[in-house]
N, C-alpha and C positions, 0 to 999 in steps of 0.2 A: 604390742609386740608383733602382731601379725600384719606384716607390711610387705608391699611389693618391692621396695628397695632392698630388703633382705632375702627376697625371692621365696616368700611364703606362698603356698597355694590357696586361692580363694581368700585373699586378704582383706582385712577391715580398714586398713590405712595404706596410703601411698608411701609415706616417708618413715625413716628411722625413728627409734625413740628420741635420740638427740635432736633431730630436726623438728619433731613434734614440740618438744620442750622449748626449743629456740623460737619457734613460731608462735609461742603462746599458750600451748596446752599446759595445765597445771595439775591434772589428774591423770592417772594412767590405770587402766584395768588389765591385770596381768594374770594368766592362768598357769598354775604350777602343777607338774606332774614329775614322776620319778621315771627316768629313761636310763636303762644300763646302770642303775644304782645311784645315779646323780640327779639333783634337782634341775629340772628343765623348765623354760617356757615353752608351753604347748598349747595349741588351740585346738581341742578336740582329740586329734590323732597326730602322732609324731611324724607320720610320712607327709603331712601337710605343712610341716615346718617345726623346727625346734632349735632351741638355743639354750645353753646353760644360763642358769639364773644369775650365777657369778658374773658372767659378761655383761648382762643386762644391768645388774646393779652397779658395775663399774662405769657404764655410761651415765647413768643417774647421778652417782657421786661426782663425776667429772662435771656435769652440769652444774650441780649445786656449788662446787667449788668456784666455777667461773661466773656464777651468778648469785652474788651474795645476798640479793634481796628477793630471791625466789622462794616460794613456799609450795612444795609438791605433795600431793596425796597419791598413794597407791592403793587400790582396791583389789585384793587377791581373791580369785577363785582357785581354792587350793585343794589338792588331792595329795598333800605332803604334811608329814609331821611338823609341828611347830618348832621342834629343836632343831630340825634339818634347815628350816629357813633362818632360824636365828644364827646358825653356823655360817650361812652364806653371807649374812649381814655383818657378822663379826669379821669374816676373812676379807670383806671389801672395805672395812673401816666406815661403813654407813651407819652403824649403831649409834655413833655420836651425834648423828643428825636427828634421830627419832624422838619425836614428842611423846610423851605419856599423859593421857587423858582419863579422868574419872567420869563416869557415865553422868552423874548428876552435877558435876561442876561446870561453871560457865567457860565456854571456850575462850583462850586468848585471842587478842587481835592478831592481825598478820604482822604488825609492828613488834608486837610482843615476841611472836615466835622468831621473828629476824633477830631481835635483840638478843635473845637467849641462844641462838644458833640451832634451835630445835626446829628445822625447817622441813621436816619429813614426816608426813602423817600417814599411818598404816591402818588399813582395815583387812580383815579376812573373814571368809565364811566358814573357816575350819581352824580350830586351835587358838581362837582369840582369847586374850587373857593369860596365856601360859608363859608369856614373857612381857616385861614392861615395854608398852608402846605398841604392842601387837594386839590390836582392838578387834573385838568381835563386831563384825559390821552390822549385824541385825540388832545389836544392842544400842547403836547409835543412829542408824539409817533406816529409812524406808525407801521404796522404789515404786515407779510406775512399770507397767508390764514392758517386758522387753521382746516378746515374740509378736512382732507386728509385720504383716505383709504389705499393707497398703496405708497411705496417708489418712484415709478416711477412717482407719481403725485407731488411730492415735486417741488415747484417753488420759485422764487423770486418775484413773482407778489404781488403787494401791495394790502391789503384789506382795512382795517379802518385806518383813520388818513391821513393827507396830506403828499405826498411824499416828501415835504420839511421839514417836522419835523425831528429834530435831532437825536432822540432816536429810534432805530429800535428794535422791538420785532420780533425775528425770531422764529416762531412756527415750531417745529420739533418733531412732534409726530403723531401717527396714531390712527384713530378712526374708527373701523368697527365691529360691530356697537357701541361698547364701547371701552374703553382702556383695554389692556391686556398686561401681561408680555411677551407674544409670539410677540406681535406687536412691544413691546418695544425692543425686541432683534433685530428686523429688523431695526427699526429707528435708535437705539443707536449703531449700528455697527460702531466701532472706525473710519473705513476709510470712511464710508459714512458720518458721523457726522463731521469729520475733513475737508474732501473736501468741505462740504457745508458751514462750517464756513469760510473756507479759501477764498472760491470764493465769498462769500457774498459782499464785498466790490467792487469787480470788476463788480459784476452784478447789484448792487443797488446804489453804490456810498455812501453806509452807512456801518459803522462798526456794527456787531451784538452786541447790548448793552445787551439785554436779550435773552439768549438761552433758550427756553422752551421745556422741555422734560417730558415724563412719566417715572416713575420707573427709577430715575436717577442713581441708583447703578448698573443698568445693562449696561455692557459696561464700557468705560473709560470716562464718560461724565464730571465729575469733572476736571479730569487730562487734557482732551483735551481742555476745556475752559481755564484752567489755563495756559497752555502752549501757547495758542493763546494770551491771556492777556499779558504774558511776552515778546512775540515778539513785540506786538502792543504798 
């Protein structure tokens, strides 16, 4: 949600949520805070940028309605009660799209999610399990470290989540001291990104399910991930 098009300061992306989804992004990392008594999208501090969660969810619902074969994942970093988030989903009529998954059950295929209409998968680091489909991210996922300043520091060392969790979040972006397009040009170098994705399973025994980048339009990130998906 932190993007230049919506005039956020020190953004992580160039384009709006809708443009990101239209251009091929299928997972969004959204941070939730309470501002003036309402749930907002906020990255760190409200003065850097804020937006009502409801408005962001309306954008996502519109994309899902216009793109019937799209399956989208949202990973929330939340500082908000689960019931307040649920109310926003109910008000925007997004709840009907939400898939509910048990930890030990096999995941449905993308085609199965599309056929059932449950094309929105949710994870959260707070309040997971308090309503159907609002999943505890660290019960399902593990991740590589996200606080990386240089491409030389990229590693496959696990950070949060058990190493036995099936879904890997491959963090592949630089922050020094904030995100920037110049740092993204280094991280999103096609050869570097491709090599990291390709070697991920060999190094971790996990396929990279979510590849997290800043300024995704820099480099060939969408094409690189799509080509990897086709091979796997």
